[in-house]
Structures are given as structure tokens and as C-alpha cells.
All heavy atoms as a GROMACS GRO file, in nm:
protein
  650
    1MET      N    1  11.028  11.157  12.838
    1MET     CA    2  11.166  11.146  12.842
    1MET      C    3  11.208  11.003  12.792
    1MET      O    4  11.141  10.912  12.813
    1MET     CB    5  11.215  11.168  12.981
    1MET     CG    6  11.197  11.311  13.031
    1MET     SD    7  11.281  11.330  13.187
    1MET     CE    8  11.455  11.346  13.137
    2ARG      N    9  11.317  10.999  12.722
    2ARG     CA   10  11.376  10.876  12.671
    2ARG      C   11  11.530  10.875  12.663
    2ARG      O   12  11.582  10.984  12.642
    2ARG     CB   13  11.324  10.855  12.526
    2ARG     CG   14  11.376  10.732  12.464
    2ARG     CD   15  11.331  10.724  12.317
    2ARG     NE   16  11.184  10.707  12.317
    2ARG     CZ   17  11.105  10.736  12.202
    2ARG    NH1   18  11.163  10.776  12.094
    2ARG    NH2   19  10.979  10.722  12.218
    3MET      N   20  11.581  10.770  12.698
    3MET     CA   21  11.737  10.765  12.690
    3MET      C   22  11.768  10.676  12.574
    3MET      O   23  11.708  10.575  12.544
    3MET     CB   24  11.788  10.694  12.824
    3MET     CG   25  11.937  10.688  12.825
    3MET     SD   26  12.003  10.638  12.985
    3MET     CE   27  11.940  10.467  12.996
    4ALA      N   28  11.870  10.717  12.493
    4ALA     CA   29  11.920  10.644  12.386
    4ALA      C   30  12.062  10.589  12.426
    4ALA      O   31  12.142  10.653  12.480
    4ALA     CB   32  11.942  10.740  12.265
    5ILE      N   33  12.069  10.461  12.395
    5ILE     CA   34  12.194  10.381  12.423
    5ILE      C   35  12.245  10.317  12.287
    5ILE      O   36  12.170  10.250  12.228
    5ILE     CB   37  12.178  10.275  12.531
    5ILE    CG1   38  12.121  10.343  12.660
    5ILE    CG2   39  12.302  10.186  12.552
    5ILE    CD1   40  12.092  10.244  12.764
    6SER      N   41  12.374  10.336  12.263
    6SER     CA   42  12.429  10.270  12.148
    6SER      C   43  12.456  10.128  12.176
    6SER      O   44  12.512  10.090  12.282
    6SER     CB   45  12.552  10.344  12.103
    6SER     OG   46  12.520  10.474  12.056
    7LEU      N   47  12.420  10.036  12.087
    7LEU     CA   48  12.446   9.899  12.090
    7LEU      C   49  12.488   9.841  11.953
    7LEU      O   50  12.398   9.823  11.873
    7LEU     CB   51  12.338   9.821  12.148
    7LEU     CG   52  12.360   9.671  12.183
    7LEU    CD1   53  12.464   9.654  12.290
    7LEU    CD2   54  12.238   9.596  12.218
    8ASP      N   55  12.621   9.832  11.927
    8ASP     CA   56  12.663   9.815  11.793
    8ASP      C   57  12.708   9.673  11.770
    8ASP      O   58  12.773   9.651  11.665
    8ASP     CB   59  12.778   9.911  11.753
    8ASP     CG   60  12.728  10.047  11.764
    8ASP    OD1   61  12.624  10.086  11.683
    8ASP    OD2   62  12.779  10.138  11.838
    9GLY      N   63  12.687   9.584  11.863
    9GLY     CA   64  12.717   9.448  11.845
    9GLY      C   65  12.646   9.368  11.948
    9GLY      O   66  12.598   9.413  12.050
   10PRO      N   67  12.625   9.236  11.924
   10PRO     CA   68  12.547   9.143  12.011
   10PRO      C   69  12.634   9.093  12.143
   10PRO      O   70  12.581   9.026  12.216
   10PRO     CB   71  12.514   9.023  11.930
   10PRO     CG   72  12.621   9.016  11.830
   10PRO     CD   73  12.669   9.154  11.797
   11ASN      N   74  12.755   9.138  12.144
   11ASN     CA   75  12.845   9.085  12.254
   11ASN      C   76  12.953   9.192  12.281
   11ASN      O   77  12.970   9.294  12.202
   11ASN     CB   78  12.904   8.956  12.228
   11ASN     CG   79  12.975   8.941  12.097
   11ASN    OD1   80  13.053   9.038  12.063
   11ASN    ND2   81  12.940   8.852  12.018
   12ALA      N   82  13.023   9.176  12.383
   12ALA     CA   83  13.126   9.272  12.430
   12ALA      C   84  13.238   9.275  12.320
   12ALA      O   85  13.287   9.389  12.288
   12ALA     CB   86  13.184   9.236  12.556
   13TYR      N   87  13.276   9.171  12.265
   13TYR     CA   88  13.383   9.165  12.162
   13TYR      C   89  13.356   9.257  12.045
   13TYR      O   90  13.428   9.334  12.003
   13TYR     CB   91  13.407   9.022  12.121
   13TYR     CG   92  13.519   9.017  12.008
   13TYR    CD1   93  13.652   9.024  12.043
   13TYR    CD2   94  13.481   9.007  11.872
   13TYR    CE1   95  13.749   9.019  11.934
   13TYR    CE2   96  13.577   8.995  11.774
   13TYR     CZ   97  13.709   9.002  11.809
   13TYR     OH   98  13.803   9.000  11.714
   14SER      N   99  13.233   9.239  11.987
   14SER     CA  100  13.191   9.314  11.866
   14SER      C  101  13.161   9.464  11.906
   14SER      O  102  13.209   9.555  11.826
   14SER     CB  103  13.074   9.260  11.792
   14SER     OG  104  12.967   9.241  11.877
   15HIS      N  105  13.086   9.485  12.012
   15HIS     CA  106  13.048   9.622  12.042
   15HIS      C  107  13.173   9.703  12.090
   15HIS      O  108  13.195   9.812  12.029
   15HIS     CB  109  12.940   9.624  12.150
   15HIS     CG  110  12.904   9.761  12.198
   15HIS    ND1  111  12.819   9.846  12.133
   15HIS    CD2  112  12.959   9.830  12.300
   15HIS    CE1  113  12.814   9.958  12.196
   15HIS    NE2  114  12.894   9.952  12.300
   16ASP      N  115  13.251   9.647  12.179
   16ASP     CA  116  13.367   9.718  12.228
   16ASP      C  117  13.464   9.744  12.115
   16ASP      O  118  13.531   9.849  12.117
   16ASP     CB  119  13.426   9.649  12.338
   16ASP     CG  120  13.346   9.642  12.474
   16ASP    OD1  121  13.234   9.699  12.460
   16ASP    OD2  122  13.385   9.586  12.567
   17GLY      N  123  13.480   9.648  12.024
   17GLY     CA  124  13.572   9.662  11.922
   17GLY      C  125  13.534   9.778  11.821
   17GLY      O  126  13.604   9.852  11.780
   18PHE      N  127  13.395   9.792  11.795
   18PHE     CA  128  13.346   9.899  11.716
   18PHE      C  129  13.367  10.035  11.786
   18PHE      O  130  13.413  10.130  11.715
   18PHE     CB  131  13.202   9.872  11.683
   18PHE     CG  132  13.133   9.980  11.597
   18PHE    CD1  133  13.163   9.990  11.463
   18PHE    CD2  134  13.060  10.083  11.658
   18PHE    CE1  135  13.101  10.095  11.390
   18PHE    CE2  136  13.002  10.190  11.582
   18PHE     CZ  137  13.024  10.190  11.443
   19ARG      N  138  13.340  10.034  11.912
   19ARG     CA  139  13.345  10.167  11.984
   19ARG      C  140  13.491  10.196  12.016
   19ARG      O  141  13.515  10.313  12.048
   19ARG     CB  142  13.259  10.158  12.118
   19ARG     CG  143  13.116  10.149  12.076
   19ARG     CD  144  13.074  10.298  12.041
   19ARG     NE  145  12.942  10.289  11.959
   19ARG     CZ  146  12.887  10.398  11.923
   19ARG    NH1  147  12.939  10.520  11.937
   19ARG    NH2  148  12.782  10.394  11.844
   20GLY      N  149  13.578  10.099  12.023
   20GLY     CA  150  13.712  10.124  12.054
   20GLY      C  151  13.747  10.150  12.212
   20GLY      O  152  13.847  10.200  12.244
   21VAL      N  153  13.652  10.111  12.284
   21VAL     CA  154  13.661  10.129  12.432
   21VAL      C  155  13.613  10.005  12.508
   21VAL      O  156  13.495   9.964  12.498
   21VAL     CB  157  13.579  10.255  12.479
   21VAL    CG1  158  13.596  10.272  12.633
   21VAL    CG2  159  13.614  10.378  12.417
   22PRO      N  160  13.705   9.938  12.575
   22PRO     CA  161  13.658   9.819  12.652
   22PRO      C  162  13.563   9.848  12.755
   22PRO      O  163  13.572   9.953  12.820
   22PRO     CB  164  13.790   9.769  12.712
   22PRO     CG  165  13.904   9.838  12.639
   22PRO     CD  166  13.851   9.966  12.582
   23GLY      N  167  13.453   9.766  12.775
   23GLY     CA  168  13.367   9.778  12.883
   23GLY      C  169  13.239   9.842  12.837
   23GLY      O  170  13.147   9.859  12.918
   24THR      N  171  13.227   9.910  12.722
   24THR     CA  172  13.115   9.980  12.676
   24THR      C  173  12.988   9.893  12.665
   24THR      O  174  12.882   9.947  12.683
   24THR     CB  175  13.142  10.067  12.553
   24THR    OG1  176  13.181   9.981  12.455
   24THR    CG2  177  13.246  10.166  12.573
   25TYR      N  178  13.011   9.769  12.619
   25TYR     CA  179  12.900   9.679  12.597
   25TYR      C  180  12.826   9.657  12.743
   25TYR      O  181  12.712   9.665  12.759
   25TYR     CB  182  12.945   9.549  12.536
   25TYR     CG  183  12.828   9.454  12.536
   25TYR    CD1  184  12.739   9.452  12.422
   25TYR    CD2  185  12.809   9.352  12.627
   25TYR    CE1  186  12.633   9.361  12.410
   25TYR    CE2  187  12.699   9.256  12.612
   25TYR     CZ  188  12.622   9.261  12.505
   25TYR     OH  189  12.511   9.178  12.499
   26ASP      N  190  12.907   9.619  12.835
   26ASP     CA  191  12.852   9.588  12.966
   26ASP      C  192  12.788   9.710  13.032
   26ASP      O  193  12.688   9.702  13.088
   26ASP     CB  194  12.971   9.537  13.066
   26ASP     CG  195  13.028   9.407  13.017
   26ASP    OD1  196  12.951   9.322  12.958
   26ASP    OD2  197  13.144   9.374  13.055
   27ARG      N  198  12.847   9.829  13.009
   27ARG     CA  199  12.785   9.950  13.057
   27ARG      C  200  12.649   9.978  12.993
   27ARG      O  201  12.554  10.023  13.050
   27ARG     CB  202  12.877  10.068  13.047
   27ARG     CG  203  12.999  10.064  13.154
   27ARG     CD  204  13.066  10.190  13.166
   27ARG     NE  205  13.142  10.236  13.042
   27ARG     CZ  206  13.268  10.189  13.010
   27ARG    NH1  207  13.334  10.111  13.096
   27ARG    NH2  208  13.321  10.231  12.897
   28ALA      N  209  12.646   9.946  12.864
   28ALA     CA  210  12.525   9.979  12.782
   28ALA      C  211  12.416   9.890  12.840
   28ALA      O  212  12.302   9.932  12.854
   28ALA     CB  213  12.546   9.956  12.643
   29ILE      N  214  12.439   9.764  12.852
   29ILE     CA  215  12.345   9.669  12.903
   29ILE      C  216  12.290   9.704  13.042
   29ILE      O  217  12.179   9.704  13.080
   29ILE     CB  218  12.401   9.524  12.897
   29ILE    CG1  219  12.432   9.477  12.752
   29ILE    CG2  220  12.303   9.422  12.965
   29ILE    CD1  221  12.308   9.475  12.660
   30GLU      N  222  12.391   9.738  13.127
   30GLU     CA  223  12.368   9.774  13.273
   30GLU      C  224  12.278   9.892  13.270
   30GLU      O  225  12.178   9.906  13.343
   30GLU     CB  226  12.494   9.799  13.344
   30GLU     CG  227  12.468   9.844  13.485
   30GLU     CD  228  12.598   9.886  13.554
   30GLU    OE1  229  12.718   9.851  13.510
   30GLU    OE2  230  12.588   9.956  13.659
   31ARG      N  231  12.307  10.002  13.193
   31ARG     CA  232  12.226  10.119  13.182
   31ARG      C  233  12.087  10.092  13.134
   31ARG      O  234  11.988  10.154  13.182
   31ARG     CB  235  12.294  10.228  13.115
   31ARG     CG  236  12.414  10.279  13.197
   31ARG     CD  237  12.494  10.391  13.140
   31ARG     NE  238  12.583  10.437  13.237
   31ARG     CZ  239  12.707  10.397  13.247
   31ARG    NH1  240  12.762  10.309  13.159
   31ARG    NH2  241  12.797  10.448  13.333
   32SER      N  242  12.064  10.000  13.033
   32SER     CA  243  11.939   9.980  12.984
   32SER      C  244  11.853   9.906  13.090
   32SER      O  245  11.732   9.932  13.112
   32SER     CB  246  11.942   9.899  12.862
   32SER     OG  247  11.988   9.756  12.881
   33LYS      N  248  11.915   9.822  13.174
   33LYS     CA  249  11.848   9.751  13.276
   33LYS      C  250  11.804   9.858  13.397
   33LYS      O  251  11.696   9.852  13.445
   33LYS     CB  252  11.932   9.645  13.339
   33LYS     CG  253  11.949   9.522  13.258
   33LYS     CD  254  12.041   9.418  13.312
   33LYS     CE  255  12.059   9.303  13.215
   33LYS     NZ  256  12.160   9.206  13.272
   34ASN      N  257  11.895   9.945  13.424
   34ASN     CA  258  11.870  10.044  13.528
   34ASN      C  259  11.758  10.144  13.490
   34ASN      O  260  11.672  10.179  13.567
   34ASN     CB  261  11.990  10.130  13.561
   34ASN     CG  262  12.100  10.049  13.630
   34ASN    OD1  263  12.063   9.948  13.698
   34ASN    ND2  264  12.218  10.089  13.628
   35ALA      N  265  11.760  10.176  13.352
   35ALA     CA  266  11.647  10.256  13.307
   35ALA      C  267  11.519  10.192  13.318
   35ALA      O  268  11.417  10.253  13.354
   35ALA     CB  269  11.686  10.296  13.160
   36ARG      N  270  11.512  10.067  13.280
   36ARG     CA  271  11.389   9.986  13.289
   36ARG      C  272  11.342   9.991  13.439
   36ARG      O  273  11.210   9.999  13.455
   36ARG     CB  274  11.403   9.847  13.244
   36ARG     CG  275  11.280   9.762  13.246
   36ARG     CD  276  11.297   9.617  13.196
   36ARG     NE  277  11.417   9.570  13.266
   36ARG     CZ  278  11.461   9.451  13.253
   36ARG    NH1  279  11.411   9.357  13.170
   36ARG    NH2  280  11.563   9.404  13.319
   37LEU      N  281  11.429   9.977  13.533
   37LEU     CA  282  11.394   9.965  13.671
   37LEU      C  283  11.323  10.095  13.717
   37LEU      O  284  11.238  10.087  13.809
   37LEU     CB  285  11.511   9.936  13.757
   37LEU     CG  286  11.569   9.795  13.753
   37LEU    CD1  287  11.702   9.785  13.832
   37LEU    CD2  288  11.464   9.697  13.800
   38ILE      N  289  11.357  10.210  13.665
   38ILE     CA  290  11.299  10.332  13.701
   38ILE      C  291  11.200  10.385  13.612
   38ILE      O  292  11.144  10.491  13.628
   38ILE     CB  293  11.404  10.440  13.727
   38ILE    CG1  294  11.475  10.476  13.594
   38ILE    CG2  295  11.510  10.404  13.825
   38ILE    CD1  296  11.556  10.603  13.601
   39GLY      N  297  11.159  10.298  13.507
   39GLY     CA  298  11.048  10.329  13.413
   39GLY      C  299  11.086  10.426  13.305
   39GLY      O  300  11.001  10.486  13.245
   40LEU      N  301  11.216  10.441  13.288
   40LEU     CA  302  11.264  10.530  13.182
   40LEU      C  303  11.273  10.468  13.047
   40LEU      O  304  11.339  10.359  13.032
   40LEU     CB  305  11.403  10.592  13.212
   40LEU     CG  306  11.462  10.692  13.110
   40LEU    CD1  307  11.378  10.807  13.097
   40LEU    CD2  308  11.600  10.728  13.153
   41GLU      N  309  11.192  10.513  12.945
   41GLU     CA  310  11.189  10.440  12.820
   41GLU      C  311  11.327  10.457  12.753
   41GLU      O  312  11.386  10.564  12.763
   41GLU     CB  313  11.084  10.507  12.727
   41GLU     CG  314  11.052  10.439  12.598
   41GLU     CD  315  10.938  10.510  12.530
   41GLU    OE1  316  10.819  10.480  12.576
   41GLU    OE2  317  10.960  10.574  12.443
   42THR      N  318  11.375  10.352  12.695
   42THR     CA  319  11.500  10.349  12.635
   42THR      C  320  11.512  10.302  12.493
   42THR      O  321  11.437  10.205  12.455
   42THR     CB  322  11.603  10.250  12.716
   42THR    OG1  323  11.599  10.300  12.855
   42THR    CG2  324  11.738  10.266  12.665
   43GLN      N  325  11.588  10.366  12.410
   43GLN     CA  326  11.597  10.328  12.270
   43GLN      C  327  11.740  10.275  12.246
   43GLN      O  328  11.834  10.345  12.283
   43GLN     CB  329  11.571  10.450  12.185
   43GLN     CG  330  11.602  10.436  12.037
   43GLN     CD  331  11.560  10.571  11.965
   43GLN    OE1  332  11.447  10.621  11.992
   43GLN    NE2  333  11.645  10.612  11.876
   44LEU      N  334  11.759  10.158  12.191
   44LEU     CA  335  11.887  10.098  12.165
   44LEU      C  336  11.913  10.133  12.020
   44LEU      O  337  11.832  10.104  11.928
   44LEU     CB  338  11.900   9.948  12.183
   44LEU     CG  339  11.874   9.907  12.327
   44LEU    CD1  340  11.889   9.762  12.340
   44LEU    CD2  341  11.980   9.967  12.418
   45GLN      N  342  12.031  10.211  11.995
   45GLN     CA  343  12.064  10.246  11.862
   45GLN      C  344  12.185  10.182  11.805
   45GLN      O  345  12.276  10.157  11.883
   45GLN     CB  346  12.091  10.396  11.861
   45GLN     CG  347  11.986  10.480  11.917
   45GLN     CD  348  12.011  10.631  11.910
   45GLN    OE1  349  11.926  10.708  11.908
   45GLN    NE2  350  12.137  10.677  11.927
   46THR      N  351  12.174  10.120  11.686
   46THR     CA  352  12.277  10.048  11.627
   46THR      C  353  12.320  10.110  11.493
   46THR      O  354  12.240  10.137  11.403
   46THR     CB  355  12.231   9.902  11.601
   46THR    OG1  356  12.200   9.843  11.725
   46THR    CG2  357  12.337   9.817  11.532
   47THR      N  358  12.451  10.131  11.471
   47THR     CA  359  12.496  10.173  11.356
   47THR      C  360  12.535  10.048  11.268
   47THR      O  361  12.608   9.967  11.312
   47THR     CB  362  12.635  10.251  11.373
   47THR    OG1  363  12.602  10.364  11.452
   47THR    CG2  364  12.691  10.298  11.236
   48VAL      N  365  12.476  10.031  11.152
   48VAL     CA  366  12.483   9.917  11.072
   48VAL      C  367  12.614   9.927  10.987
   48VAL      O  368  12.640  10.026  10.924
   48VAL     CB  369  12.369   9.888  10.979
   48VAL    CG1  370  12.383   9.770  10.885
   48VAL    CG2  371  12.237   9.884  11.055
   49THR      N  372  12.703   9.832  11.000
   49THR     CA  373  12.834   9.820  10.927
   49THR      C  374  12.843   9.674  10.868
   49THR      O  375  12.766   9.589  10.896
   49THR     CB  376  12.942   9.856  11.020
   49THR    OG1  377  12.961   9.744  11.105
   49THR    CG2  378  12.927   9.984  11.089
   50ARG      N  379  12.940   9.672  10.789
   50ARG     CA  380  12.979   9.541  10.731
   50ARG      C  381  13.018   9.438  10.845
   50ARG      O  382  12.986   9.318  10.827
   50ARG     CB  383  13.108   9.544  10.641
   50ARG     CG  384  13.068   9.596  10.505
   50ARG     CD  385  13.196   9.595  10.412
   50ARG     NE  386  13.212   9.725  10.366
   50ARG     CZ  387  13.324   9.795  10.356
   50ARG    NH1  388  13.437   9.731  10.379
   50ARG    NH2  389  13.322   9.921  10.318
   51CYS      N  390  13.066   9.481  10.961
   51CYS     CA  391  13.100   9.403  11.066
   51CYS      C  392  12.984   9.348  11.151
   51CYS      O  393  12.990   9.244  11.207
   51CYS     CB  394  13.196   9.469  11.157
   51CYS     SG  395  13.350   9.520  11.085
   52ASN      N  396  12.870   9.417  11.143
   52ASN     CA  397  12.757   9.369  11.231
   52ASN      C  398  12.624   9.341  11.151
   52ASN      O  399  12.535   9.302  11.212
   52ASN     CB  400  12.730   9.469  11.339
   52ASN     CG  401  12.675   9.594  11.291
   52ASN    OD1  402  12.651   9.618  11.174
   52ASN    ND2  403  12.657   9.694  11.392
   53VAL      N  404  12.628   9.362  11.026
   53VAL     CA  405  12.507   9.331  10.952
   53VAL      C  406  12.446   9.198  10.968
   53VAL      O  407  12.328   9.178  10.964
   53VAL     CB  408  12.528   9.376  10.802
   53VAL    CG1  409  12.616   9.269  10.727
   53VAL    CG2  410  12.390   9.387  10.727
   54HIS      N  411  12.537   9.103  10.988
   54HIS     CA  412  12.485   8.973  11.004
   54HIS      C  413  12.445   8.942  11.150
   54HIS      O  414  12.394   8.825  11.178
   54HIS     CB  415  12.592   8.866  10.956
   54HIS     CG  416  12.632   8.886  10.814
   54HIS    ND1  417  12.542   8.856  10.712
   54HIS    CD2  418  12.742   8.927  10.760
   54HIS    CE1  419  12.604   8.893  10.599
   54HIS    NE2  420  12.724   8.925  10.621
   55SER      N  421  12.455   9.043  11.235
   55SER     CA  422  12.421   9.017  11.374
   55SER      C  423  12.301   9.100  11.413
   55SER      O  424  12.262   9.108  11.531
   55SER     CB  425  12.535   9.064  11.463
   55SER     OG  426  12.655   8.987  11.438
   56LEU      N  427  12.232   9.164  11.318
   56LEU     CA  428  12.116   9.255  11.353
   56LEU      C  429  12.006   9.180  11.422
   56LEU      O  430  11.946   9.237  11.504
   56LEU     CB  431  12.071   9.325  11.222
   56LEU     CG  432  12.171   9.422  11.163
   56LEU    CD1  433  12.108   9.486  11.032
   56LEU    CD2  434  12.234   9.520  11.261
   57ASP      N  435  11.986   9.058  11.378
   57ASP     CA  436  11.872   8.984  11.456
   57ASP      C  437  11.907   8.954  11.597
   57ASP      O  438  11.827   8.972  11.683
   57ASP     CB  439  11.844   8.849  11.379
   57ASP     CG  440  11.967   8.769  11.360
   57ASP    OD1  441  12.082   8.817  11.369
   57ASP    OD2  442  11.951   8.639  11.347
   58GLN      N  443  12.036   8.930  11.623
   58GLN     CA  444  12.082   8.914  11.763
   58GLN      C  445  12.062   9.042  11.847
   58GLN      O  446  12.023   9.036  11.967
   58GLN     CB  447  12.224   8.864  11.771
   58GLN     CG  448  12.237   8.725  11.715
   58GLN     CD  449  12.387   8.692  11.702
   58GLN    OE1  450  12.460   8.758  11.634
   58GLN    NE2  451  12.418   8.580  11.769
   59ILE      N  452  12.096   9.159  11.782
   59ILE     CA  453  12.094   9.286  11.847
   59ILE      C  454  11.942   9.311  11.877
   59ILE      O  455  11.914   9.368  11.986
   59ILE     CB  456  12.150   9.397  11.756
   59ILE    CG1  457  12.313   9.363  11.753
   59ILE    CG2  458  12.128   9.532  11.823
   59ILE    CD1  459  12.379   9.453  11.654
   60ALA      N  460  11.858   9.290  11.784
   60ALA     CA  461  11.709   9.317  11.802
   60ALA      C  462  11.653   9.220  11.917
   60ALA      O  463  11.567   9.267  11.986
   60ALA     CB  464  11.641   9.281  11.684
   61GLU      N  465  11.707   9.099  11.924
   61GLU     CA  466  11.662   9.009  12.029
   61GLU      C  467  11.707   9.061  12.171
   61GLU      O  468  11.631   9.063  12.265
   61GLU     CB  469  11.728   8.867  12.020
   61GLU     CG  470  11.655   8.786  11.902
   61GLU     CD  471  11.726   8.655  11.880
   61GLU    OE1  472  11.783   8.607  11.976
   61GLU    OE2  473  11.714   8.617  11.765
   62ILE      N  474  11.828   9.123  12.183
   62ILE     CA  475  11.878   9.185  12.297
   62ILE      C  476  11.781   9.301  12.332
   62ILE      O  477  11.746   9.317  12.465
   62ILE     CB  478  12.028   9.235  12.282
   62ILE    CG1  479  12.118   9.106  12.276
   62ILE    CG2  480  12.064   9.319  12.406
   62ILE    CD1  481  12.251   9.149  12.235
   63ALA      N  482  11.746   9.379  12.242
   63ALA     CA  483  11.653   9.494  12.266
   63ALA      C  484  11.516   9.439  12.314
   63ALA      O  485  11.458   9.496  12.417
   63ALA     CB  486  11.637   9.579  12.141
   64ALA      N  487  11.467   9.334  12.256
   64ALA     CA  488  11.342   9.274  12.298
   64ALA      C  489  11.350   9.220  12.433
   64ALA      O  490  11.258   9.236  12.518
   64ALA     CB  491  11.301   9.169  12.197
   65MET      N  492  11.460   9.146  12.467
   65MET     CA  493  11.471   9.086  12.603
   65MET      C  494  11.487   9.197  12.710
   65MET      O  495  11.446   9.177  12.815
   65MET     CB  496  11.591   8.996  12.600
   65MET     CG  497  11.562   8.868  12.530
   65MET     SD  498  11.692   8.742  12.544
   65MET     CE  499  11.846   8.832  12.522
   66ALA      N  500  11.550   9.304  12.661
   66ALA     CA  501  11.560   9.415  12.771
   66ALA      C  502  11.431   9.481  12.803
   66ALA      O  503  11.434   9.555  12.909
   66ALA     CB  504  11.668   9.516  12.715
   67GLU      N  505  11.334   9.461  12.720
   67GLU     CA  506  11.203   9.528  12.746
   67GLU      C  507  11.220   9.679  12.777
   67GLU      O  508  11.177   9.728  12.878
   67GLU     CB  509  11.140   9.464  12.858
   67GLU     CG  510  11.098   9.316  12.830
   67GLU     CD  511  11.041   9.250  12.956
   67GLU    OE1  512  11.004   9.310  13.051
   67GLU    OE2  513  11.020   9.124  12.942
   68CYS      N  514  11.300   9.743  12.693
   68CYS     CA  515  11.343   9.879  12.725
   68CYS      C  516  11.251   9.983  12.665
   68CYS      O  517  11.286  10.104  12.665
   68CYS     CB  518  11.489   9.898  12.681
   68CYS     SG  519  11.520   9.871  12.514
   69GLY      N  520  11.140   9.945  12.606
   69GLY     CA  521  11.054  10.053  12.560
   69GLY      C  522  11.039  10.056  12.408
   69GLY      O  523  10.944  10.005  12.352
   70CYS      N  524  11.149  10.107  12.336
   70CYS     CA  525  11.134  10.131  12.201
   70CYS      C  526  11.184  10.021  12.113
   70CYS      O  527  11.174  10.021  11.988
   70CYS     CB  528  11.199  10.260  12.164
   70CYS     SG  529  11.119  10.402  12.214
   71GLY      N  530  11.264   9.935  12.169
   71GLY     CA  531  11.333   9.830  12.086
   71GLY      C  532  11.450   9.883  12.029
   71GLY      O  533  11.519   9.968  12.087
   72ALA      N  534  11.483   9.831  11.909
   72ALA     CA  535  11.614   9.877  11.850
   72ALA      C  536  11.577   9.970  11.730
   72ALA      O  537  11.484   9.953  11.662
   72ALA     CB  538  11.687   9.754  11.794
   73CYS      N  539  11.675  10.062  11.713
   73CYS     CA  540  11.669  10.155  11.596
   73CYS      C  541  11.796  10.139  11.508
   73CYS      O  542  11.912  10.134  11.578
   73CYS     CB  543  11.661  10.294  11.638
   73CYS     SG  544  11.507  10.336  11.715
   74PHE      N  545  11.793  10.116  11.386
   74PHE     CA  546  11.912  10.086  11.304
   74PHE      C  547  11.951  10.204  11.221
   74PHE      O  548  11.853  10.266  11.161
   74PHE     CB  549  11.897   9.967  11.219
   74PHE     CG  550  11.866   9.838  11.307
   74PHE    CD1  551  11.744   9.783  11.325
   74PHE    CD2  552  11.979   9.770  11.372
   74PHE    CE1  553  11.726   9.675  11.401
   74PHE    CE2  554  11.952   9.663  11.447
   74PHE     CZ  555  11.823   9.608  11.460
   75PHE      N  556  12.070  10.241  11.226
   75PHE     CA  557  12.112  10.360  11.138
   75PHE      C  558  12.220  10.322  11.035
   75PHE      O  559  12.298  10.223  11.069
   75PHE     CB  560  12.180  10.468  11.235
   75PHE     CG  561  12.075  10.517  11.331
   75PHE    CD1  562  12.076  10.474  11.461
   75PHE    CD2  563  11.998  10.618  11.300
   75PHE    CE1  564  11.980  10.518  11.558
   75PHE    CE2  565  11.909  10.675  11.388
   75PHE     CZ  566  11.906  10.618  11.513
   76LEU      N  567  12.219  10.381  10.926
   76LEU     CA  568  12.324  10.353  10.830
   76LEU      C  569  12.419  10.462  10.815
   76LEU      O  570  12.385  10.581  10.824
   76LEU     CB  571  12.252  10.333  10.686
   76LEU     CG  572  12.163  10.218  10.675
   76LEU    CD1  573  12.095  10.217  10.539
   76LEU    CD2  574  12.226  10.084  10.703
   77ILE      N  575  12.545  10.436  10.802
   77ILE     CA  576  12.648  10.546  10.784
   77ILE      C  577  12.635  10.595  10.645
   77ILE      O  578  12.642  10.518  10.544
   77ILE     CB  579  12.796  10.491  10.808
   77ILE    CG1  580  12.808  10.450  10.960
   77ILE    CG2  581  12.893  10.597  10.770
   77ILE    CD1  582  12.939  10.390  10.994
   78VAL      N  583  12.625  10.731  10.618
   78VAL     CA  584  12.622  10.783  10.489
   78VAL      C  585  12.747  10.858  10.462
   78VAL      O  586  12.785  10.957  10.531
   78VAL     CB  587  12.502  10.890  10.483
   78VAL    CG1  588  12.497  10.947  10.350
   78VAL    CG2  589  12.370  10.818  10.516
   79PRO      N  590  12.832  10.803  10.364
   79PRO     CA  591  12.965  10.877  10.339
   79PRO      C  592  12.934  11.021  10.293
   79PRO      O  593  12.850  11.049  10.215
   79PRO     CB  594  13.018  10.794  10.229
   79PRO     CG  595  12.948  10.665  10.235
   79PRO     CD  596  12.813  10.688  10.283
   80ALA      N  597  13.015  11.108  10.350
   80ALA     CA  598  13.008  11.252  10.304
   80ALA      C  599  13.144  11.302  10.267
   80ALA      O  600  13.247  11.255  10.322
   80ALA     CB  601  12.948  11.335  10.421
   81ALA      N  602  13.148  11.407  10.189
   81ALA     CA  603  13.274  11.461  10.139
   81ALA      C  604  13.311  11.579  10.219
   81ALA      O  605  13.365  11.690  10.166
   81ALA     CB  606  13.269  11.484   9.992
   82GLN      N  607  13.305  11.570  10.344
   82GLN     CA  608  13.335  11.689  10.437
   82GLN      C  609  13.483  11.716  10.421
   82GLN      O  610  13.568  11.626  10.430
   82GLN     CB  611  13.299  11.659  10.577
   82GLN     CG  612  13.148  11.644  10.594
   82GLN     CD  613  13.112  11.615  10.748
   82GLN    OE1  614  13.197  11.567  10.820
   82GLN    NE2  615  12.984  11.630  10.772
   83GLY      N  616  13.517  11.843  10.410
   83GLY     CA  617  13.650  11.888  10.406
   83GLY      C  618  13.719  11.878  10.273
   83GLY      O  619  13.832  11.922  10.263
   84GLN      N  620  13.649  11.820  10.170
   84GLN     CA  621  13.706  11.810  10.044
   84GLN      C  622  13.652  11.933   9.969
   84GLN      O  623  13.537  11.980   9.968
   84GLN     CB  624  13.666  11.689   9.979
   84GLN     CG  625  13.730  11.577  10.047
   84GLN     CD  626  13.683  11.439   9.971
   84GLN    OE1  627  13.618  11.436   9.880
   84GLN    NE2  628  13.716  11.315  10.026
   85THR      N  629  13.738  11.989   9.864
   85THR     CA  630  13.708  12.090   9.788
   85THR      C  631  13.647  12.029   9.647
   85THR      O  632  13.705  11.928   9.609
   85THR     CB  633  13.816  12.189   9.759
   85THR    OG1  634  13.927  12.111   9.697
   85THR    CG2  635  13.867  12.252   9.883
   86MET      N  636  13.560  12.095   9.589
   86MET     CA  637  13.506  12.050   9.460
   86MET      C  638  13.568  12.123   9.356
   86MET      O  639  13.580  12.250   9.360
   86MET     CB  640  13.348  12.068   9.456
   86MET     CG  641  13.279  12.007   9.571
   86MET     SD  642  13.261  11.832   9.558
   86MET     CE  643  13.139  11.823   9.434
   87THR      N  644  13.616  12.061   9.253
   87THR     CA  645  13.680  12.137   9.142
   87THR      C  646  13.611  12.110   9.011
   87THR      O  647  13.534  12.015   8.993
   87THR     CB  648  13.818  12.088   9.123
   87THR    OG1  649  13.826  11.956   9.105
   87THR    CG2  650  13.908  12.141   9.234
   0.00000   0.00000   0.00000
């Protein structure tokens, strides 16, 4: 079993701003710590954007310090033309 936690910034300002919900950074960090305490492997997932691309090293450091199992996984947004008609 493994738990995945989104971490899209190295601090509350950047992560909460990306997610649009205040407090999500603190909850993500708390949950990763709780998972470690019970031995649940955790994967921190980051969506790479223009806003956080320069912070990826800091996010990876947070994952390493959390000792959460898998470290960090980085994802890229792939634009898709959903809902558009092709002519």
C-alpha cells in the first residue's frame, strides 16, 4: 500500500495558491508525517508549472527530509483539446 500526496510548492503560499485552498500545504505535510509514523509508504506528487519549475529542488528536499518512502514524482501538464470539434 502507498499513499500519494500532492505537493505543488515548497511552502504554503505557493502550494495553497496553486491548489486554490488555504491550508492544503500544512495538511499535506502533516499527513506525510503521520504516514511515516505508521510505516505507510508515501509518494509526493508535484505538477510542474511555470510557477514552480524553479522550486523543484526545494520540493525534492522536502520529500527527502520527510523520509516518506518514494521521494518526489514530477508530472507535466499535457494540453488537450477536449470538448473541441475538429474541422
